[in-house]
Backbone as JSON Lines, residues from 0, in Angstrom:
{"i":0,"aa":"X","n":[15.33,-12.51,-11.91],"ca":[14.2,-12.16,-11.05],"c":[13.5,-10.91,-11.54]}
{"i":1,"aa":"X","n":[14.31,-9.9,-11.94],"ca":[13.71,-8.65,-12.43],"c":[12.92,-8.9,-13.7]}
{"i":2,"aa":"X","n":[13.43,-9.78,-14.57],"ca":[12.7,-10.08,-15.82],"c":[11.33,-10.66,-15.51]}
{"i":3,"aa":"X","n":[11.27,-11.53,-14.52],"ca":[9.98,-12.11,-14.13],"c":[9.05,-11.02,-13.62]}
{"i":4,"aa":"X","n":[9.62,-10.1,-12.83],"ca":[8.81,-9.0,-12.31],"c":[8.26,-8.14,-13.44]}
{"i":5,"aa":"X","n":[9.11,-7.87,-14.44],"ca":[8.67,-7.06,-15.58],"c":[7.54,-7.76,-16.31]}
{"i":6,"aa":"X","n":[7.65,-9.08,-16.46],"ca":[6.59,-9.83,-17.15],"c":[5.29,-9.74,-16.39]}
{"i":7,"aa":"X","n":[5.36,-9.81,-15.05],"ca":[4.15,-9.7,-14.24],"c":[3.56,-8.32,-14.37]}
{"i":8,"aa":"X","n":[4.42,-7.28,-14.33],"ca":[3.93,-5.91,-14.44],"c":[3.28,-5.67,-15.8]}
{"i":9,"aa":"X","n":[3.86,-6.25,-16.88],"ca":[3.22,-6.11,-18.19],"c":[1.84,-6.74,-18.18]}
{"i":10,"aa":"X","n":[1.74,-7.88,-17.47],"ca":[0.46,-8.54,-17.35],"c":[-0.53,-7.65,-16.6]}
{"i":11,"aa":"X","n":[-0.05,-6.98,-15.53],"ca":[-0.9,-6.06,-14.78],"c":[-1.39,-4.95,-15.69]}
{"i":12,"aa":"X","n":[-0.48,-4.4,-16.49],"ca":[-0.88,-3.3,-17.38],"c":[-1.92,-3.75,-18.4]}
{"i":13,"aa":"X","n":[-1.81,-5.0,-18.86],"ca":[-2.77,-5.48,-19.85],"c":[-4.15,-5.62,-19.25]}
{"i":14,"aa":"X","n":[-4.21,-5.93,-17.93],"ca":[-5.5,-6.06,-17.27],"c":[-6.12,-4.69,-17.06]}
{"i":15,"aa":"X","n":[-5.29,-3.73,-16.59],"ca":[-5.8,-2.41,-16.31],"c":[-6.07,-1.63,-17.59]}
{"i":16,"aa":"X","n":[-5.23,-1.87,-18.59],"ca":[-5.36,-1.14,-19.85],"c":[-4.34,-0.03,-19.92]}
{"i":17,"aa":"X","n":[-3.74,0.12,-21.07],"ca":[-2.69,1.12,-21.2],"c":[-3.26,2.51,-21.43]}
{"i":18,"aa":"X","n":[-4.5,2.61,-21.88],"ca":[-5.1,3.9,-22.13],"c":[-5.74,4.43,-20.85]}
{"i":19,"aa":"X","n":[-5.72,5.72,-20.69],"ca":[-6.35,6.35,-19.54],"c":[-7.81,6.62,-19.87]}
{"i":20,"aa":"X","n":[-8.69,5.91,-19.21],"ca":[-10.11,6.05,-19.49],"c":[-10.72,7.09,-18.57]}
{"i":21,"aa":"X","n":[-11.49,8.0,-19.16],"ca":[-12.21,8.99,-18.38],"c":[-13.19,8.26,-17.48]}
{"i":22,"aa":"X","n":[-13.44,8.8,-16.28],"ca":[-14.33,8.2,-15.3],"c":[-13.76,6.94,-14.66]}
{"i":23,"aa":"X","n":[-12.45,6.73,-14.82],"ca":[-11.81,5.59,-14.17],"c":[-10.38,5.98,-13.8]}
{"i":24,"aa":"X","n":[-9.99,5.64,-12.58],"ca":[-8.62,5.9,-12.13],"c":[-7.92,4.57,-12.01]}
{"i":25,"aa":"X","n":[-6.79,4.44,-12.68],"ca":[-5.99,3.22,-12.63],"c":[-5.01,3.32,-11.46]}
{"i":26,"aa":"X","n":[-5.08,2.35,-10.56],"ca":[-4.24,2.35,-9.36],"c":[-3.36,1.1,-9.34]}
{"i":27,"aa":"X","n":[-2.09,1.29,-9.11],"ca":[-1.2,0.17,-8.79],"c":[-0.79,0.34,-7.33]}
{"i":28,"aa":"X","n":[-1.03,-0.68,-6.53],"ca":[-0.6,-0.67,-5.13],"c":[0.67,-1.49,-5.0]}
{"i":29,"aa":"X","n":[1.64,-0.92,-4.29],"ca":[2.88,-1.62,-3.96],"c":[3.11,-1.53,-2.46]}
{"i":30,"aa":"X","n":[3.52,-2.63,-1.86],"ca":[3.9,-2.62,-0.45],"c":[5.28,-1.97,-0.31]}
{"i":31,"aa":"X","n":[5.5,-1.3,0.82],"ca":[6.82,-0.73,1.09],"c":[7.85,-1.84,1.21]}
{"i":32,"aa":"X","n":[9.12,-1.48,1.13],"ca":[10.19,-2.45,1.25],"c":[10.32,-2.99,2.67]}
{"i":33,"aa":"X","n":[11.08,-4.05,2.8],"ca":[11.32,-4.7,4.09],"c":[12.02,-3.74,5.06]}
{"i":34,"aa":"X","n":[11.56,-3.77,6.31],"ca":[12.13,-2.9,7.35],"c":[12.87,-3.74,8.39]}
{"i":35,"aa":"X","n":[13.55,-3.03,9.3],"ca":[14.22,-3.73,10.4],"c":[13.2,-4.43,11.29]}
{"i":36,"aa":"X","n":[12.02,-3.83,11.48],"ca":[10.96,-4.5,12.26],"c":[10.49,-5.77,11.56]}
{"i":37,"aa":"X","n":[10.31,-5.7,10.24],"ca":[9.92,-6.89,9.49],"c":[10.9,-8.03,9.73]}
{"i":38,"aa":"X","n":[12.17,-7.7,9.67],"ca":[13.19,-8.73,9.82],"c":[13.23,-9.31,11.23]}
{"i":39,"aa":"X","n":[12.77,-8.51,12.2],"ca":[12.7,-8.97,13.59],"c":[11.33,-9.58,13.91]}
{"i":40,"aa":"X","n":[10.45,-9.68,12.89],"ca":[9.09,-10.24,13.04],"c":[8.28,-9.45,14.07]}
{"i":41,"aa":"X","n":[8.4,-8.11,13.97],"ca":[7.63,-7.21,14.82],"c":[6.65,-6.42,13.95]}
{"i":42,"aa":"X","n":[5.47,-6.1,14.49],"ca":[4.47,-5.31,13.78],"c":[4.66,-3.84,14.11]}
{"i":43,"aa":"X","n":[4.99,-3.04,13.1],"ca":[5.4,-1.65,13.33],"c":[4.24,-0.72,13.65]}
{"i":44,"aa":"X","n":[3.1,-0.87,12.98],"ca":[2.03,0.11,13.13],"c":[2.55,1.49,12.77]}
{"i":45,"aa":"X","n":[2.41,2.43,13.7],"ca":[2.87,3.8,13.45],"c":[4.33,4.01,13.86]}
{"i":46,"aa":"X","n":[5.01,2.99,14.34],"ca":[6.44,3.14,14.61],"c":[7.16,3.46,13.3]}
{"i":47,"aa":"X","n":[7.91,4.55,13.29],"ca":[8.49,5.04,12.03],"c":[9.85,4.38,11.77]}
{"i":48,"aa":"X","n":[9.81,3.08,11.54],"ca":[11.02,2.28,11.37],"c":[11.59,2.47,9.97]}
{"i":49,"aa":"X","n":[12.91,2.34,9.86],"ca":[13.59,2.52,8.58],"c":[13.6,1.23,7.76]}
{"i":50,"aa":"X","n":[13.82,1.4,6.46],"ca":[14.05,0.25,5.6],"c":[15.38,-0.41,5.97]}
{"i":51,"aa":"X","n":[15.42,-1.71,5.88],"ca":[16.68,-2.44,6.04],"c":[17.43,-2.4,4.7]}
{"i":52,"aa":"X","n":[18.68,-2.83,4.66],"ca":[19.38,-2.91,3.36],"c":[18.61,-3.75,2.34]}
{"i":53,"aa":"X","n":[17.94,-4.81,2.8],"ca":[17.12,-5.6,1.87],"c":[15.98,-4.75,1.32]}
{"i":54,"aa":"X","n":[15.34,-3.96,2.18],"ca":[14.25,-3.09,1.74],"c":[14.71,-2.04,0.75]}
{"i":55,"aa":"X","n":[15.91,-1.53,0.93],"ca":[16.46,-0.56,-0.02],"c":[16.7,-1.23,-1.38]}
{"i":56,"aa":"X","n":[17.21,-2.45,-1.37],"ca":[17.42,-3.18,-2.61],"c":[16.1,-3.47,-3.31]}
{"i":57,"aa":"X","n":[15.09,-3.86,-2.52],"ca":[13.76,-4.11,-3.09],"c":[13.2,-2.85,-3.75]}
{"i":58,"aa":"X","n":[13.47,-1.71,-3.15],"ca":[12.97,-0.44,-3.7],"c":[13.64,-0.12,-5.03]}
{"i":59,"aa":"X","n":[14.93,-0.42,-5.13],"ca":[15.63,-0.23,-6.41],"c":[15.03,-1.15,-7.48]}
{"i":60,"aa":"X","n":[14.73,-2.38,-7.08],"ca":[14.12,-3.34,-8.03],"c":[12.72,-2.87,-8.44]}
{"i":61,"aa":"X","n":[12.0,-2.24,-7.5],"ca":[10.69,-1.69,-7.82],"c":[10.8,-0.66,-8.94]}
{"i":62,"aa":"X","n":[11.78,0.23,-8.79],"ca":[12.01,1.24,-9.82],"c":[12.34,0.62,-11.16]}
{"i":63,"aa":"X","n":[13.11,-0.46,-11.15],"ca":[13.47,-1.15,-12.39],"c":[12.24,-1.78,-13.05]}
{"i":64,"aa":"X","n":[11.35,-2.34,-12.23],"ca":[10.15,-2.98,-12.79],"c":[9.29,-2.0,-13.57]}
{"i":65,"aa":"X","n":[9.27,-0.75,-13.11],"ca":[8.39,0.25,-13.72],"c":[9.14,1.25,-14.61]}
{"i":66,"aa":"X","n":[10.34,0.88,-15.05],"ca":[11.16,1.84,-15.8],"c":[10.52,2.25,-17.12]}
{"i":67,"aa":"X","n":[9.68,1.39,-17.7],"ca":[9.03,1.72,-18.97],"c":[7.58,2.16,-18.78]}
{"i":68,"aa":"X","n":[7.19,2.39,-17.54],"ca":[5.8,2.76,-17.24],"c":[5.67,4.26,-17.05]}
{"i":69,"aa":"X","n":[4.45,4.7,-16.82],"ca":[4.22,6.12,-16.57],"c":[3.1,6.28,-15.56]}
{"i":70,"aa":"X","n":[3.31,7.18,-14.6],"ca":[2.32,7.48,-13.57],"c":[2.15,8.99,-13.47]}
{"i":71,"aa":"X","n":[0.95,9.4,-13.12],"ca":[0.7,10.83,-12.91],"c":[1.15,11.27,-11.53]}
{"i":72,"aa":"X","n":[1.2,10.33,-10.59],"ca":[1.67,10.63,-9.23],"c":[1.91,9.33,-8.49]}
{"i":73,"aa":"X","n":[2.81,9.41,-7.5],"ca":[3.05,8.31,-6.57],"c":[2.6,8.8,-5.2]}
{"i":74,"aa":"X","n":[1.59,8.16,-4.63],"ca":[1.1,8.52,-3.3],"c":[1.69,7.57,-2.27]}
{"i":75,"aa":"X","n":[2.17,8.13,-1.17],"ca":[2.79,7.32,-0.12],"c":[2.26,7.76,1.24]}
{"i":76,"aa":"X","n":[2.28,6.84,2.2],"ca":[1.99,7.25,3.57],"c":[3.14,8.13,4.04]}
{"i":77,"aa":"X","n":[2.93,8.82,5.16],"ca":[3.99,9.7,5.64],"c":[4.99,8.99,6.55]}
{"i":78,"aa":"X","n":[4.9,7.66,6.62],"ca":[5.9,6.89,7.36],"c":[7.11,6.66,6.46]}
{"i":79,"aa":"X","n":[8.31,6.75,7.03],"ca":[9.52,6.77,6.21],"c":[9.71,5.5,5.39]}
{"i":80,"aa":"X","n":[9.18,4.36,5.84],"ca":[9.37,3.13,5.07],"c":[8.66,3.19,3.73]}
{"i":81,"aa":"X","n":[7.54,3.92,3.66],"ca":[6.84,4.12,2.39],"c":[7.49,5.23,1.58]}
{"i":82,"aa":"X","n":[7.85,6.32,2.25],"ca":[8.46,7.47,1.56],"c":[9.78,7.06,0.91]}
{"i":83,"aa":"X","n":[10.63,6.37,1.68],"ca":[11.93,5.97,1.15],"c":[11.81,4.93,0.04]}
{"i":84,"aa":"X","n":[10.8,4.06,0.13],"ca":[10.58,3.09,-0.94],"c":[10.35,3.81,-2.27]}
{"i":85,"aa":"X","n":[9.58,4.91,-2.22],"ca":[9.32,5.69,-3.43],"c":[10.54,6.47,-3.87]}
{"i":86,"aa":"X","n":[11.2,7.12,-2.92],"ca":[12.35,7.96,-3.28],"c":[13.48,7.12,-3.88]}
{"i":87,"aa":"X","n":[13.77,5.98,-3.28],"ca":[14.83,5.12,-3.8],"c":[14.45,4.54,-5.15]}
{"i":88,"aa":"X","n":[13.19,4.14,-5.27],"ca":[12.75,3.49,-6.5],"c":[12.56,4.43,-7.68]}
{"i":89,"aa":"X","n":[12.06,5.63,-7.42],"ca":[11.64,6.49,-8.52],"c":[12.3,7.87,-8.56]}
{"i":90,"aa":"X","n":[13.0,8.25,-7.49],"ca":[13.67,9.54,-7.51],"c":[12.68,10.65,-7.82]}
{"i":91,"aa":"X","n":[13.0,11.45,-8.86],"ca":[12.11,12.56,-9.23],"c":[11.4,12.3,-10.56]}
{"i":92,"aa":"X","n":[11.26,11.01,-10.93],"ca":[10.59,10.7,-12.21],"c":[9.14,11.16,-12.22]}
{"i":93,"aa":"X","n":[8.44,10.96,-11.09],"ca":[7.04,11.37,-10.96],"c":[6.85,12.04,-9.61]}
{"i":94,"aa":"X","n":[5.83,12.89,-9.47],"ca":[5.59,13.53,-8.17],"c":[5.33,12.48,-7.09]}
{"i":95,"aa":"X","n":[6.0,12.63,-5.95],"ca":[5.78,11.76,-4.79],"c":[5.02,12.58,-3.75]}
{"i":96,"aa":"X","n":[3.82,12.13,-3.43],"ca":[2.92,12.9,-2.56],"c":[2.64,12.12,-1.28]}
{"i":97,"aa":"X","n":[3.02,12.71,-0.13],"ca":[2.77,12.08,1.16],"c":[1.33,12.34,1.6]}
{"i":98,"aa":"X","n":[0.7,11.3,2.13],"ca":[-0.67,11.45,2.64],"c":[-0.81,10.56,3.88]}
{"i":99,"aa":"X","n":[-1.04,11.16,5.06],"ca":[-1.14,10.36,6.29],"c":[-2.32,9.4,6.31]}
{"i":100,"aa":"X","n":[-3.3,9.6,5.44],"ca":[-4.45,8.69,5.39],"c":[-4.06,7.3,4.87]}
{"i":101,"aa":"X","n":[-2.87,7.2,4.29],"ca":[-2.38,5.92,3.76],"c":[-1.59,5.12,4.8]}
{"i":102,"aa":"X","n":[-1.52,5.63,6.02],"ca":[-0.73,4.99,7.08],"c":[-1.22,3.58,7.39]}
{"i":103,"aa":"X","n":[-0.32,2.81,8.0],"ca":[-0.68,1.53,8.59],"c":[-1.66,1.76,9.73]}
{"i":104,"aa":"X","n":[-2.35,0.71,10.14],"ca":[-3.2,0.79,11.32],"c":[-2.34,1.15,12.54]}
{"i":105,"aa":"X","n":[-2.88,1.99,13.4],"ca":[-2.21,2.31,14.65],"c":[-2.5,1.17,15.64]}
{"i":106,"aa":"X","n":[-1.48,0.39,15.95],"ca":[-1.67,-0.76,16.83],"c":[-1.67,-0.38,18.31]}
{"i":107,"aa":"X","n":[-1.47,0.9,18.62],"ca":[-1.54,1.34,20.01],"c":[-0.58,0.57,20.9]}
{"i":108,"aa":"X","n":[-1.13,-0.05,21.94],"ca":[-0.31,-0.8,22.9],"c":[0.36,-2.02,22.29]}
{"i":109,"aa":"X","n":[-0.09,-2.42,21.1],"ca":[0.49,-3.59,20.43],"c":[1.61,-3.2,19.44]}
{"i":110,"aa":"X","n":[1.94,-1.92,19.38],"ca":[3.0,-1.47,18.47],"c":[4.32,-2.16,18.81]}
{"i":111,"aa":"X","n":[4.95,-2.69,17.76],"ca":[6.22,-3.42,17.86],"c":[6.14,-4.68,18.72]}
{"i":112,"aa":"X","n":[4.95,-5.22,18.82],"ca":[4.81,-6.53,19.44],"c":[5.04,-7.58,18.36]}
{"i":113,"aa":"X","n":[5.3,-8.83,18.72],"ca":[5.54,-9.87,17.71],"c":[4.4,-9.96,16.7]}
{"i":114,"aa":"X","n":[4.75,-10.11,15.44],"ca":[3.75,-10.12,14.36],"c":[2.69,-11.19,14.56]}
{"i":115,"aa":"X","n":[3.09,-12.35,15.04],"ca":[2.13,-13.43,15.3],"c":[1.05,-12.98,16.28]}
{"i":116,"aa":"X","n":[1.46,-12.27,17.3],"ca":[0.54,-11.79,18.33],"c":[-0.43,-10.76,17.75]}
{"i":117,"aa":"X","n":[0.1,-9.84,16.95],"ca":[-0.74,-8.79,16.35],"c":[-1.68,-9.39,15.31]}
{"i":118,"aa":"X","n":[-1.18,-10.29,14.47],"ca":[-2.03,-10.92,13.46],"c":[-3.21,-11.64,14.09]}
{"i":119,"aa":"X","n":[-2.99,-12.25,15.24],"ca":[-4.07,-12.96,15.93],"c":[-5.14,-12.0,16.44]}
{"i":120,"aa":"X","n":[-4.75,-10.75,16.68],"ca":[-5.68,-9.73,17.17],"c":[-6.56,-9.14,16.07]}
{"i":121,"aa":"X","n":[-6.06,-9.15,14.84],"ca":[-6.69,-8.36,13.77],"c":[-8.18,-8.64,13.56]}
{"i":122,"aa":"X","n":[-8.63,-9.91,13.51],"ca":[-10.07,-10.13,13.27],"c":[-10.97,-9.51,14.34]}
{"i":123,"aa":"X","n":[-10.46,-9.36,15.54],"ca":[-11.28,-8.77,16.62],"c":[-11.13,-7.26,16.68]}
{"i":124,"aa":"X","n":[-10.33,-6.69,15.77],"ca":[-10.09,-5.25,15.77],"c":[-10.72,-4.56,14.56]}
{"i":125,"aa":"X","n":[-11.71,-5.21,13.95],"ca":[-12.41,-4.58,12.83],"c":[-13.24,-3.4,13.33]}
{"i":126,"aa":"X","n":[-14.01,-3.62,14.38],"ca":[-14.85,-2.57,14.95],"c":[-14.27,-1.99,16.23]}
{"i":127,"aa":"X","n":[-13.62,-2.82,17.02],"ca":[-13.04,-2.37,18.28],"c":[-11.57,-2.04,18.06]}
{"i":128,"aa":"X","n":[-11.15,-0.82,18.38],"ca":[-9.76,-0.44,18.14],"c":[-8.77,-1.24,18.98]}
{"i":129,"aa":"X","n":[-7.55,-1.34,18.49],"ca":[-6.45,-1.8,19.32],"c":[-6.38,-0.85,20.53]}
{"i":130,"aa":"X","n":[-6.05,-1.33,21.71],"ca":[-5.96,-0.44,22.88],"c":[-5.06,0.76,22.6]}
{"i":131,"aa":"X","n":[-5.64,1.96,22.73],"ca":[-4.93,3.22,22.44],"c":[-4.51,3.33,20.97]}
{"i":132,"aa":"X","n":[-5.23,2.61,20.1],"ca":[-4.93,2.65,18.67],"c":[-6.19,2.8,17.83]}
{"i":133,"aa":"X","n":[-6.21,2.15,16.67],"ca":[-7.31,2.26,15.72],"c":[-7.96,0.91,15.47]}
{"i":134,"aa":"X","n":[-9.16,0.97,14.89],"ca":[-9.81,-0.22,14.35],"c":[-9.65,-0.22,12.83]}
{"i":135,"aa":"X","n":[-9.94,-1.35,12.2],"ca":[-9.86,-1.4,10.74],"c":[-11.02,-0.66,10.07]}
{"i":136,"aa":"X","n":[-12.11,-0.47,10.78],"ca":[-13.17,0.4,10.26],"c":[-12.66,1.83,10.16]}
{"i":137,"aa":"X","n":[-11.87,2.23,11.14],"ca":[-11.32,3.6,11.13],"c":[-10.28,3.78,10.04]}
{"i":138,"aa":"X","n":[-9.4,2.79,9.86],"ca":[-8.39,2.93,8.8],"c":[-9.06,2.93,7.43]}
{"i":139,"aa":"X","n":[-10.12,2.14,7.28],"ca":[-10.84,2.1,5.99],"c":[-11.57,3.4,5.75]}
{"i":140,"aa":"X","n":[-12.1,4.02,6.8],"ca":[-12.8,5.3,6.66],"c":[-11.86,6.39,6.17]}
{"i":141,"aa":"X","n":[-10.62,6.42,6.7],"ca":[-9.69,7.46,6.22],"c":[-9.23,7.17,4.8]}
{"i":142,"aa":"X","n":[-9.14,5.9,4.44],"ca":[-8.81,5.56,3.05],"c":[-9.95,5.94,2.1]}
{"i":143,"aa":"X","n":[-11.18,5.84,2.57],"ca":[-12.31,6.25,1.72],"c":[-12.23,7.74,1.41]}
{"i":144,"aa":"X","n":[-11.85,8.54,2.39],"ca":[-11.68,9.98,2.16],"c":[-10.59,10.23,1.12]}
{"i":145,"aa":"X","n":[-9.51,9.46,1.22],"ca":[-8.43,9.57,0.23],"c":[-8.93,9.23,-1.17]}
{"i":146,"aa":"X","n":[-9.66,8.12,-1.31],"ca":[-10.17,7.71,-2.62],"c":[-11.17,8.73,-3.16]}
{"i":147,"aa":"X","n":[-11.97,9.32,-2.29],"ca":[-12.91,10.37,-2.72],"c":[-12.16,11.56,-3.3]}
{"i":148,"aa":"X","n":[-11.02,11.91,-2.69],"ca":[-10.21,13.01,-3.23],"c":[-9.57,12.63,-4.56]}
{"i":149,"aa":"X","n":[-9.17,11.36,-4.7],"ca":[-8.64,10.9,-5.99],"c":[-9.68,11.1,-7.09]}
{"i":150,"aa":"X","n":[-10.92,10.76,-6.79],"ca":[-11.98,10.89,-7.79],"c":[-12.15,12.35,-8.24]}
{"i":151,"aa":"X","n":[-11.95,13.27,-7.3],"ca":[-12.11,14.69,-7.64],"c":[-10.95,15.21,-8.48]}
{"i":152,"aa":"X","n":[-9.74,14.72,-8.21],"ca":[-8.54,15.34,-8.77],"c":[-7.75,14.51,-9.77]}
{"i":153,"aa":"X","n":[-8.06,13.21,-9.88],"ca":[-7.24,12.34,-10.74],"c":[-8.08,11.49,-11.69]}
{"i":154,"aa":"X","n":[-9.22,12.0,-12.09],"ca":[-10.08,11.27,-13.02],"c":[-9.31,11.0,-14.32]}
{"i":155,"aa":"X","n":[-9.36,9.75,-14.78],"ca":[-8.68,9.38,-16.01],"c":[-7.17,9.23,-15.87]}
{"i":156,"aa":"X","n":[-6.65,9.3,-14.66],"ca":[-5.21,9.25,-14.43],"c":[-4.76,7.85,-13.99]}
{"i":157,"aa":"X","n":[-3.45,7.67,-13.99],"ca":[-2.83,6.43,-13.52],"c":[-1.91,6.79,-12.37]}
{"i":158,"aa":"X","n":[-2.14,6.18,-11.21],"ca":[-1.34,6.53,-10.03],"c":[-0.84,5.25,-9.35]}
{"i":159,"aa":"X","n":[0.19,5.42,-8.54],"ca":[0.68,4.33,-7.7],"c":[0.49,4.72,-6.24]}
{"i":160,"aa":"X","n":[0.17,3.75,-5.42],"ca":[0.12,3.92,-3.97],"c":[1.16,2.98,-3.36]}
{"i":161,"aa":"X","n":[2.03,3.52,-2.52],"ca":[2.96,2.69,-1.75],"c":[2.54,2.8,-0.29]}
{"i":162,"aa":"X","n":[2.13,1.67,0.27],"ca":[1.59,1.72,1.61],"c":[1.79,0.45,2.4]}
{"i":163,"aa":"X","n":[0.77,0.11,3.16],"ca":[0.87,-0.89,4.21],"c":[-0.29,-1.88,4.09]}
{"i":164,"aa":"X","n":[-0.34,-2.8,5.05],"ca":[-1.4,-3.8,5.02],"c":[-2.78,-3.14,5.13]}
{"i":165,"aa":"X","n":[-2.93,-2.18,6.05],"ca":[-4.23,-1.52,6.22],"c":[-4.62,-0.74,4.96]}
{"i":166,"aa":"X","n":[-3.63,-0.18,4.27],"ca":[-3.89,0.52,3.01],"c":[-4.51,-0.43,2.01]}
{"i":167,"aa":"X","n":[-3.93,-1.62,1.89],"ca":[-4.43,-2.58,0.91],"c":[-5.76,-3.2,1.35]}
{"i":168,"aa":"X","n":[-5.93,-3.43,2.65],"ca":[-7.23,-3.92,3.13],"c":[-8.34,-2.99,2.63]}
{"i":169,"aa":"X","n":[-8.1,-1.68,2.75],"ca":[-9.11,-0.71,2.35],"c":[-9.36,-0.74,0.85]}
{"i":170,"aa":"X","n":[-8.3,-0.85,0.05],"ca":[-8.47,-0.94,-1.4],"c":[-9.29,-2.17,-1.78]}
{"i":171,"aa":"X","n":[-8.97,-3.29,-1.15],"ca":[-9.7,-4.53,-1.44],"c":[-11.16,-4.43,-1.0]}
{"i":172,"aa":"X","n":[-11.39,-3.8,0.13],"ca":[-12.74,-3.67,0.67],"c":[-13.57,-2.65,-0.12]}
{"i":173,"aa":"X","n":[-13.02,-1.47,-0.35],"ca":[-13.78,-0.38,-0.96],"c":[-13.93,-0.52,-2.47]}
{"i":174,"aa":"X","n":[-12.94,-1.11,-3.13],"ca":[-13.0,-1.23,-4.6],"c":[-13.48,-2.6,-5.04]}
{"i":175,"aa":"X","n":[-13.01,-3.66,-4.39],"ca":[-13.37,-5.01,-4.82],"c":[-14.45,-5.67,-3.98]}
{"i":176,"aa":"X","n":[-14.82,-5.02,-2.86],"ca":[-15.9,-5.54,-2.04],"c":[-15.54,-6.72,-1.16]}
{"i":177,"aa":"X","n":[-14.25,-6.96,-0.93],"ca":[-13.82,-8.05,-0.05],"c":[-14.04,-7.6,1.4]}
{"i":178,"aa":"X","n":[-14.64,-8.45,2.22],"ca":[-14.97,-8.06,3.59],"c":[-13.72,-7.93,4.44]}
{"i":179,"aa":"X","n":[-13.77,-7.05,5.43],"ca":[-12.66,-6.91,6.36],"c":[-12.46,-8.18,7.18]}
{"i":180,"aa":"X","n":[-13.55,-8.9,7.41],"ca":[-13.46,-10.18,8.13],"c":[-12.57,-11.15,7.36]}
{"i":181,"aa":"X","n":[-12.76,-11.21,6.05],"ca":[-11.94,-12.1,5.23],"c":[-10.5,-11.59,5.14]}
{"i":182,"aa":"X","n":[-10.35,-10.29,4.96],"ca":[-9.02,-9.72,4.78],"c":[-8.13,-9.88,6.01]}
{"i":183,"aa":"X","n":[-8.71,-9.7,7.19],"ca":[-7.9,-9.76,8.42],"c":[-7.53,-11.19,8.81]}
{"i":184,"aa":"X","n":[-8.11,-12.17,8.14],"ca":[-7.73,-13.56,8.41],"c":[-6.93,-14.18,7.26]}
{"i":185,"aa":"X","n":[-6.75,-13.41,6.2],"ca":[-6.07,-13.91,5.01],"c":[-4.55,-13.84,5.17]}
{"i":186,"aa":"X","n":[-3.86,-14.87,4.71],"ca":[-2.39,-14.87,4.74],"c":[-1.87,-13.92,3.66]}
{"i":187,"aa":"X","n":[-1.01,-12.99,4.05],"ca":[-0.46,-12.04,3.09],"c":[0.62,-12.71,2.24]}
{"i":188,"aa":"X","n":[0.5,-12.57,0.94],"ca":[1.5,-13.1,0.02],"c":[1.98,-11.97,-0.88]}
{"i":189,"aa":"X","n":[3.26,-11.64,-0.79],"ca":[3.81,-10.55,-1.57],"c":[3.77,-10.87,-3.06]}
{"i":190,"aa":"X","n":[3.54,-9.84,-3.85],"ca":[3.67,-9.94,-5.3],"c":[4.09,-8.58,-5.83]}
{"i":191,"aa":"X","n":[4.61,-8.51,-7.03],"ca":[5.08,-7.21,-7.57],"c":[3.94,-6.38,-8.15]}
{"i":192,"aa":"X","n":[3.12,-5.83,-7.28],"ca":[2.07,-4.93,-7.71],"c":[0.69,-5.55,-7.77]}
{"i":193,"aa":"X","n":[-0.29,-4.8,-7.26],"ca":[-1.7,-5.18,-7.34],"c":[-2.42,-4.08,-8.12]}
{"i":194,"aa":"X","n":[-3.29,-4.46,-9.04],"ca":[-3.98,-3.48,-9.88],"c":[-5.43,-3.28,-9.43]}
{"i":195,"aa":"X","n":[-5.85,-2.03,-9.42],"ca":[-7.22,-1.67,-9.07],"c":[-7.74,-0.64,-10.07]}
{"i":196,"aa":"X","n":[-9.03,-0.71,-10.34],"ca":[-9.67,0.29,-11.18],"c":[-10.75,0.98,-10.35]}
{"i":197,"aa":"X","n":[-10.55,2.27,-10.09],"ca":[-11.5,3.03,-9.28],"c":[-12.42,3.82,-10.2]}
{"i":198,"aa":"X","n":[-13.69,3.43,-10.19],"ca":[-14.67,4.11,-11.04],"c":[-15.09,5.42,-10.41]}
{"i":199,"aa":"X","n":[-15.26,6.43,-11.25],"ca":[-15.62,7.75,-10.77],"c":[-17.1,8.0,-10.95]}
């Protein structure tokens, strides 16, 4: 399984390019490892749930996939499932930087409700926030601020982001132009890394 992951990651690197190009930031996005809420089919939002043993193993495999790679920094949300995914996978190989702007959407009153129930709500929460929570316009706006800071400080660099569904929605929307309407109705399919090129 790890060999297949390595082959996919090599393919990702060939698309992004191994050289660091000025005026372009190379981003690899990775989802955090499986949590206890994931295994219970609950949507965590801002609930600071821990990785399950499976999630810890996935994080070790993540580190193995990138053992021959190099990053200037690993950015993570400040929720422990993202932080621990980085710490277990990479230790002190590269700087691990917490940033709350990378957080999952705040589901408010829907926090830790069944995933099916929350997923059904998402298309109607693009502009209107979850009760006592956030909208996807709001999560994308905070991600835009994060990307603007990347442009100022990481031009020509290669970085990894370990985050959540809302983190990736914003990357797809802001960098690739995919609409939030499409993203919130799309079935999520895990893969070992998504590549993005952020032009400066």
